[in-house]
C-alpha positions as CSV (number, residue, x, y, z in Angstrom):
1,M,29.4,39.4,54.2
2,T,32.9,38.9,52.9
3,P,34.9,41.4,50.8
4,E,34.8,39.0,47.9
5,F,31.0,39.0,47.9
6,I,30.9,42.8,48.0
7,I,33.4,43.1,45.2
8,D,31.6,40.5,43.1
9,L,28.2,42.3,43.7
10,G,29.7,45.6,42.7
11,R,31.2,44.2,39.6
12,E,27.9,42.6,38.6
13,A,26.1,45.9,39.2
14,V,28.5,47.9,37.0
15,M,28.3,45.2,34.3
16,T,24.5,45.2,34.3
17,A,24.5,49.1,34.2
18,L,26.9,49.0,31.2
19,I,24.9,46.3,29.4
20,V,21.5,48.2,30.0
21,A,23.0,51.6,28.9
22,G,25.0,50.1,26.0
23,P,22.3,50.4,23.3
24,L,21.3,53.9,24.2
25,L,24.9,55.1,24.2
26,L,25.8,53.2,21.0
27,S,22.8,54.7,19.1
28,G,23.8,58.3,20.3
29,L,27.4,57.6,19.2
30,V,26.4,56.4,15.8
31,V,23.9,59.2,15.0
32,G,26.4,61.8,16.4
33,L,29.1,60.4,14.1
34,I,26.8,60.5,11.1
35,V,25.7,64.0,11.8
36,S,29.4,65.1,12.4
37,I,30.4,63.7,9.0
38,L,27.4,65.4,7.3
39,Q,28.3,68.7,9.0
40,A,31.9,68.4,7.9
41,T,31.1,67.6,4.4
42,T,28.4,70.4,4.0
43,Q,30.3,72.9,6.2
44,I,27.2,73.6,8.3
45,Q,28.5,74.4,11.7
46,E,25.1,74.7,13.6
47,A,25.6,73.5,17.2
48,T,22.0,72.6,17.7
49,L,21.8,70.4,14.5
50,S,23.6,67.6,16.3
51,F,21.5,67.5,19.4
52,V,18.0,66.9,18.0
53,P,18.9,63.8,15.9
54,K,20.9,62.4,18.9
55,I,18.0,62.9,21.3
56,L,15.5,61.3,18.8
57,A,17.9,58.3,18.3
58,V,18.3,57.7,22.0
59,M,14.5,58.0,22.6
60,L,13.9,55.5,19.8
61,A,16.5,53.1,21.1
62,A,15.0,53.4,24.6
63,L,11.5,52.6,23.3
64,L,12.7,49.6,21.3
65,T,14.9,48.2,24.0
66,A,12.7,49.0,27.0
67,P,11.4,45.4,27.4
68,W,14.8,43.9,27.2
69,M,16.2,46.5,29.6
70,I,13.4,45.8,32.1
71,T,14.1,42.1,31.9
72,V,17.9,42.5,32.5
73,L,17.3,44.8,35.5
74,S,14.6,42.7,37.0
75,D,16.7,39.6,36.7
76,F,19.6,41.4,38.5
77,A,17.2,42.6,41.2
78,A,15.8,39.1,41.6
79,R,19.4,37.7,41.9
80,L,20.2,40.5,44.4
81,L,17.3,39.8,46.6
82,G,17.7,36.1,46.4
83,N,21.2,36.4,47.8
84,L,20.2,38.9,50.4
85,A,19.6,36.2,53.1
86,S,23.1,34.7,52.6
87,A,24.7,38.2,52.5
88,I,23.2,39.2,56.0
89,S,24.4,36.1,57.8
């Protein structure tokens, strides 16, 4: 197991995690921005008002992208386990 292999494996793991988490984080960001603009224009400064729409948006995004996320993660796991024999020797 060479240092280059470990670095490449770590890079691929981080990129996979970012790709999988991207839609969830982006939906929370967009809804949070919309709610913040709405709060600023209406001058309603209720702290709990921003949490519920964000939670709902992230849950909806998770439900819609779950099959894709499972495919990406299972492909990564298959590549990882496929290269396990070469990593050990």
